[in-house]
N, C-alpha and C positions, 0 to 999 in steps of 0.2 A: 268359406264365412258367407252368407246370404246379404245382400243388402236390398233394400226395397228401391225401385226406380223411383228418382225422383219428379218424373215428370206423369206417373198413374198409380194410382193405390191399387192398380189391376195387374201390376207386373211385379216379378221378382228378378234381379238379376245376378246371377252368380255364374265362376267358373265353371268353360266347358270342359267335359271330362269325356271319357270314350263312351260312358252311359248313354251322353246324348247324341251320339256320332250317327244314327237312322235317322233321327228329327233330323239334327243339323243337315246331313245330305240331300235328304228328300226337303228342304227348302232350298237349298242349292242348288238343284236340281229345275225345282221350280221357278227360280229367278232365270236360270239357263234358257229353258222352255220358252220363256218370254220375250226373250230375243234380244232386249237391249240391256242385259247387265253385265256382262262378259264374254269373251272371244270364246271361251270354253264351250265345248257342244256336248261333254256330259261330266256331270259331278264324280271325282275321283274316287276311289276305293281309301276309306278311314286311314290306313297305313300311311298312304300317299300325301294326305289332306293332314295329317297330325304333324307327318317330318317337315312340312312346310311353311306351320305358323309359329310362332316366337309363343312356347308354352304361357308365360306371363301376362298374356296380353290377348286373350280367348275368352269369349263370353256368350253367356246365354241370355235369354231372355223368357223366361216362364208364364202363364199364365197363373194367378194368384189361385185362383177357383182348382184349378184341375193337374195343375203344375205340368201342363203341355208346354214343350217348347216352341216359342212363336215368333222368334229370330235369333239371330246370331252377329258375334261380330269379331274379327279375328286381325293381326297384324303379320307382314312377314316382312323379314330384313331385304333391301333393296341393293346388298351391296356385303361381300363377306372382309370387306377392305376395312380395318379399323376407322380410317378415316369416317365411314358412314355410319358407324354404331350407332348414330341418333336419329336415324333417316328410316321410315319405316313405310311400306304401302299397306293399306288396312283392305279391308271386304265387309260389307254391311248387309245381311240380308233380313228380309222380314218375309213371313209366311202372308201371300194373300190375304188370306180371312183378316188376318190380322193388323193389316194396313189402317190409317188414320188413327192410332189408338196410339200413338206417340212412342211406339217401340224402338223405330230406328232411331229417333230423339235421344231416347233413354241409353242405348246402346253406343250410340256414336261420344256422348258425353260422357259417359262411364270409360269408354276405350282412351278418350282423351286423356281422362284423369289419371288412368293407369299409365298410359305412356308418359307424360309428365313427372310420375312421380318415380318413374325409371329413369328419368335424365335423357329421354328420346326429345329433341327438338324440333322434327319433321316429320308428321304425319301428311304420307299422298297420298291421292285417288287420280284412277284412270275412268272417266264416267264416259258412255256415250252421249255425243249431244241431245238424242233426242228423250234421255233419262231424265227429264224437267222433273222429277221430282227428287230425284237422288241428287241432283245442283242444288234445288232449293234448301234440302236437307245440310247439305256441305256448306253452304252460304252460312245458313242460322248458326254453325257451329262453330263460325270464325274461319272457314277455307276460304281461299280466294283464287280464281283462275289465274294461271301462271304461262297458262300457253293451250295452244292446239296440235295434236300430231295428225296430220292430215294424212287420210288412206293409207295407216300404218300397217293394217291386216287385214286382210278379210275373213269374211264372217259368212259362213253359209254361202259360198261364192261374192261377196259384195265386198266390194272395198268398204271400211267405215273410219271414220275419224274417230280420236280422242280427245276429251277436252282434260288436259291437266289441273287439278286442283290441291293446293297443300294448304296446310295450317303449319305455322310455325309460332312455337311456345314463345310467349310474350316473357314467361318467367326462368327460360333456359337458354342460354347463349345469347 
């Protein structure tokens, strides 16, 4: 079922399906190529991407006019252990040409609503400190910094830090 994004009349949010695969992976690769979104260096094939994300919490933002995918959001479990069933890590990516239109805000807001309806109490994010826009988006959505992993991994041969942010549901737990 489609719903209008609350932050912009130009967007429609809907569940991500295989029909969106090419656009989703293209936007993911654009984020990877910019260098401050992820340690990944190449977007996975759709089958690997699909298998790593929880099906109930995958969204795309479509431009209302031409139905083009302009962003996506999805969550992955942080652990297979039952005690962590209410904790997920998420990703939000917006096509470069669509930034500044409220796409990320709409996707993140809908993702938080979706996870809360499912009883998920913590949504986590790992953000490069240089990705100031992402940190600001998350802070505006109620995320808080809980720590920093220093020199946690190498990215193109350079050690990088990751700021850990989380949103604890005020309605659950």
